[in-house]
SERO-4910 file (N, C-alpha, C, O; in steps of 0.05 Angstrom, whole numbers):
BEGIN
 pado doro    nc1    nc2    nc3   cac1   cac2   cac3    cc1    cc2    cc3    oc1    oc2    oc3
  Unk    A   -880   -943   1236   -872   -917   1226   -851   -905   1243   -832   -893   1233
  Unk    A   -854   -907   1270   -834   -895   1287   -807   -909   1284   -786   -896   1284
  Unk    A   -807   -936   1280   -782   -950   1277   -769   -942   1251   -744   -940   1250
  Unk    A   -785   -937   1230   -773   -928   1205   -760   -901   1207   -738   -896   1196
  Unk    A   -773   -883   1221   -762   -856   1225   -737   -857   1241   -717   -842   1236
  Unk    A   -736   -873   1262   -712   -875   1279   -689   -887   1263   -667   -877   1264
  Unk    A   -695   -908   1247   -673   -919   1231   -664   -900   1209   -640   -900   1203
  Unk    A   -682   -883   1199   -675   -863   1180   -656   -843   1192   -635   -835   1180
  Unk    A   -662   -833   1216   -645   -814   1230   -618   -826   1237   -597   -812   1234
  Unk    A   -618   -851   1246   -592   -863   1252   -575   -867   1227   -551   -861   1228
  Unk    A   -588   -876   1206   -573   -879   1181   -562   -853   1170   -539   -852   1161
  Unk    A   -578   -832   1172   -568   -805   1163   -545   -796   1180   -526   -784   1170
  Unk    A   -548   -800   1206   -526   -792   1224   -500   -807   1219   -479   -795   1219
  Unk    A   -502   -833   1213   -479   -848   1206   -467   -840   1180   -443   -839   1177
  Unk    A   -484   -833   1161   -474   -824   1135   -459   -798   1137   -438   -795   1124
  Unk    A   -469   -779   1152   -456   -754   1155   -430   -757   1171   -410   -744   1164
  Unk    A   -430   -774   1192   -405   -777   1207   -384   -793   1193   -360   -789   1197
  Unk    A   -392   -812   1176   -373   -828   1162   -358   -813   1140   -336   -819   1134
  Unk    A   -371   -792   1129   -358   -777   1107   -348   -750   1117   -340   -734   1100
  Unk    A   -349   -745   1142   -339   -719   1152   -309   -720   1155   -298   -725   1176
  Unk    A   -295   -716   1132   -266   -717   1131   -256   -690   1123   -270   -674   1111
  Unk    A   -231   -685   1129   -218   -659   1122   -215   -658   1092   -205   -678   1079
  Unk    A   -222   -636   1080   -219   -632   1051   -207   -605   1047   -209   -587   1064
  Unk    A   -194   -601   1025   -182   -576   1018   -205   -556   1013   -227   -563   1005
  Unk    A   -199   -530   1019   -220   -510   1015   -230   -509    987   -215   -508    968
  Unk    A   -256   -509    984   -269   -508    958   -273   -535    945   -285   -537    924
  Unk    A   -261   -555    956   -264   -582    944   -290   -595    952   -297   -595    976
  Unk    A   -304   -605    933   -330   -619    939   -328   -649    935   -347   -663    942
  Unk    A   -305   -658    925   -302   -687    921   -294   -701    946   -280   -689    963
  Unk    A   -302   -725    950   -294   -741    973   -274   -762    963   -265   -761    940
  Unk    A   -266   -779    981   -246   -800    974   -256   -819    953   -240   -832    939
  Unk    A   -282   -821    950   -294   -840    930   -300   -826    904   -315   -837    888
  Unk    A   -290   -803    899   -295   -789    873   -321   -773    874   -322   -753    888
  Unk    A   -342   -782    860   -367   -767    858   -386   -773    881   -408   -761    882
  Unk    A   -379   -790    900   -396   -797    922   -392   -777    945   -372   -778    959
  Unk    A   -411   -758    947   -408   -737    967   -428   -742    990   -445   -759    989
  Unk    A   -425   -725   1010   -443   -727   1034   -472   -723   1025   -490   -736   1035
  Unk    A   -477   -704   1007   -504   -699    998   -516   -723    984   -540   -728    987
  Unk    A   -500   -736    968   -510   -760    954   -517   -782    973   -538   -795    970
  Unk    A   -500   -786    993   -505   -807   1013   -531   -800   1029   -547   -818   1034
  Unk    A   -533   -775   1038   -556   -767   1053   -582   -770   1037   -602   -779   1047
  Unk    A   -581   -763   1011   -604   -766    994   -612   -796    991   -636   -802    992
  Unk    A   -592   -813    989   -597   -842    987   -610   -853   1012   -628   -869   1011
  Unk    A   -599   -844   1036   -610   -853   1061   -639   -844   1064   -656   -860   1073
  Unk    A   -645   -819   1057   -672   -809   1060   -691   -824   1041   -713   -831   1048
  Unk    A   -682   -829   1016   -699   -843    997   -705   -871   1006   -727   -881   1004
  Unk    A   -685   -885   1017   -689   -913   1027   -707   -912   1051   -724   -930   1054
  Unk    A   -704   -893   1069   -722   -891   1092   -751   -886   1085   -769   -898   1096
  Unk    A   -755   -868   1065   -783   -862   1057   -795   -887   1043   -818   -893   1047
  Unk    A   -779   -901   1027   -789   -925   1014   -796   -946   1034   -816   -960   1031
  Unk    A   -779   -950   1055   -785   -969   1075   -810   -962   1091   -826   -980   1098
  Unk    A   -814   -937   1096   -838   -928   1110   -863   -933   1094   -884   -942   1104
  Unk    A   -862   -928   1068   -885   -933   1050   -891   -962   1049   -915   -970   1050
  Unk    A   -871   -979   1046   -875  -1008   1044   -887  -1019   1070   -906  -1035   1070
  Unk    A   -876  -1010   1093   -886  -1021   1119   -915  -1011   1125   -930  -1026   1136
  Unk    A   -922   -987   1117   -949   -978   1121   -969   -991   1101   -992   -993   1107
  Unk    A   -959   -999   1078   -976  -1012   1058   -984  -1040   1067  -1005  -1049   1059
  Unk    A   -968  -1053   1083   -973  -1081   1090   -991  -1083   1115   -998  -1106   1122
  Unk    A  -1000  -1062   1127  -1017  -1063   1150  -1046  -1070   1142  -1054  -1066   1119
  Unk    A  -1061  -1080   1161  -1089  -1086   1156  -1106  -1076   1179  -1096  -1077   1202
  Unk    A  -1129  -1068   1173  -1148  -1059   1194  -1174  -1075   1192  -1187  -1073   1172
  Unk    A  -1180  -1091   1212  -1204  -1106   1212  -1225  -1090   1227  -1224  -1087   1251
  Unk    A  -1245  -1080   1213  -1266  -1064   1225  -1291  -1081   1227  -1301  -1092   1208
  Unk    A  -1301  -1084   1252  -1324  -1100   1257  -1349  -1083   1254  -1350  -1060   1263
  Unk    A  -1370  -1094   1241  -1395  -1080   1238  -1411  -1081   1264  -1409  -1100   1279
  Unk    A  -1426  -1059   1269  -1443  -1058   1293  -1468  -1075   1286  -1481  -1071   1266
  Unk    A  -1474  -1093   1304  -1498  -1110   1300  -1523  -1093   1300  -1525  -1074   1315
  Unk    A  -1542  -1099   1282  -1566  -1083   1281  -1583  -1084   1306  -1599  -1065   1311
  Unk    A  -1580  -1104   1322  -1596  -1106   1347  -1582  -1093   1371  -1592  -1096   1393
  Unk    A  -1560  -1079   1366  -1546  -1067   1388  -1563  -1045   1401  -1578  -1031   1387
  Unk    A  -1561  -1042   1427  -1577  -1023   1441  -1562  -1005   1459  -1539  -1010   1466
  Unk    A  -1574   -983   1466  -1562   -963   1484  -1573   -968   1512  -1594   -980   1515
  Unk    A  -1559   -957   1531  -1568   -960   1559  -1588   -939   1567  -1587   -916   1558
  Unk    A  -1608   -947   1582  -1628   -928   1592  -1644   -916   1570  -1653   -930   1552
  Unk    A  -1648   -890   1571  -1664   -876   1550  -1646   -861   1530  -1655   -843   1517
  Unk    A  -1621   -869   1528  -1602   -857   1509  -1611   -863   1480  -1621   -885   1475
  Unk    A  -1606   -845   1462  -1614   -848   1434  -1591   -859   1417  -1568   -853   1423
  Unk    A  -1597   -874   1397  -1578   -884   1377  -1578   -865   1354  -1598   -861   1340
  Unk    A  -1555   -851   1348  -1554   -831   1327  -1549   -845   1300  -1546   -869   1299
  Unk    A  -1548   -829   1278  -1546   -840   1251  -1519   -854   1246  -1517   -871   1229
  Unk    A  -1498   -846   1261  -1472   -858   1258  -1468   -884   1273  -1447   -896   1271
  Unk    A  -1488   -892   1288  -1486   -917   1303  -1476   -915   1331  -1469   -935   1343
  Unk    A  -1474   -891   1342  -1465   -886   1369  -1488   -878   1387  -1507   -865   1378
  Unk    A  -1486   -886   1412  -1506   -878   1431  -1500   -850   1442  -1476   -844   1447
  Unk    A  -1520   -833   1445  -1516   -806   1455  -1532   -804   1481  -1557   -808   1481
  Unk    A  -1519   -797   1502  -1532   -794   1528  -1528   -767   1539  -1510   -752   1531
  Unk    A  -1544   -759   1558  -1542   -733   1571  -1544   -737   1601  -1561   -753   1611
  Unk    A  -1528   -723   1616  -1529   -724   1645  -1527   -695   1655  -1516   -678   1641
  Unk    A  -1537   -690   1679  -1536   -664   1690  -1517   -664   1714  -1518   -682   1731
  Unk    A  -1500   -644   1715  -1482   -641   1738  -1488   -615   1752  -1497   -595   1739
  Unk    A  -1484   -614   1778  -1490   -590   1794  -1463   -580   1805  -1448   -595   1818
  Unk    A  -1458   -555   1800  -1434   -542   1811  -1442   -521   1830  -1459   -503   1824
  Unk    A  -1432   -522   1854  -1440   -502   1874  -1416   -486   1884  -1394   -497   1887
  Unk    A  -1421   -461   1889  -1400   -444   1902  -1413   -432   1927  -1435   -440   1935
  Unk    A  -1399   -414   1939  -1409   -402   1964  -1434   -385   1959  -1450   -382   1978
  Unk    A  -1438   -375   1935  -1460   -357   1930  -1480   -367   1910  -1503   -357   1909
  Unk    A  -1473   -387   1893  -1492   -396   1872  -1488   -425   1867  -1467   -437   1872
  Unk    A  -1510   -437   1856  -1509   -465   1847  -1517   -465   1818  -1537   -454   1810
  Unk    A  -1501   -479   1801  -1506   -480   1772  -1510   -509   1764  -1495   -527   1771
  Unk    A  -1531   -514   1748  -1536   -540   1737  -1528   -540   1707  -1537   -523   1692
  Unk    A  -1510   -559   1700  -1500   -560   1672  -1507   -587   1660  -1504   -608   1673
  Unk    A  -1516   -586   1635  -1523   -611   1621  -1498   -619   1605  -1487   -603   1590
  Unk    A  -1490   -644   1608  -1466   -655   1594  -1475   -677   1575  -1489   -696   1584
  Unk    A  -1468   -676   1550  -1474   -696   1530  -1450   -713   1525  -1428   -703   1524
  Unk    A  -1454   -740   1523  -1432   -759   1518  -1440   -779   1498  -1464   -784   1494
  Unk    A  -1421   -792   1485  -1426   -813   1465  -1411   -838   1473  -1390   -836   1486
  Unk    A  -1421   -861   1465  -1408   -886   1470  -1418   -907   1450  -1439   -903   1437
  Unk    A  -1403   -929   1447  -1411   -950   1429  -1433   -966   1441  -1433   -971   1465
  Unk    A  -1453   -974   1425  -1475   -990   1436  -1466  -1018   1445  -1447  -1029   1435
  Unk    A  -1480  -1028   1465  -1473  -1055   1475  -1485  -1076   1457  -1507  -1071   1445
  Unk    A  -1472  -1098   1455  -1482  -1119   1437  -1499  -1138   1452  -1510  -1158   1441
***
């Protein structure tokens, strides 16, 4: 996707710079007749969007299932989504007070 966007920007930049020629005031025609900067820019954007759609369509994602016998470490619980949920306590101390905070974390179960 990033490569498609970069090539789109480069193509648009080249299209604008290639047709940036002196024209008489009020004239919208270029040297090629009806081929104007707006037409070229529209074509470059359309080709870039089409290339991005095609390249994203060809990707694949292989998702592995979590084995049913997977387990969590220690006394951590396995939630409904298949992740382990654990809790740990941290102690924060200052010059005048000490605070204990419970921190919850999630992780993938070990196989």
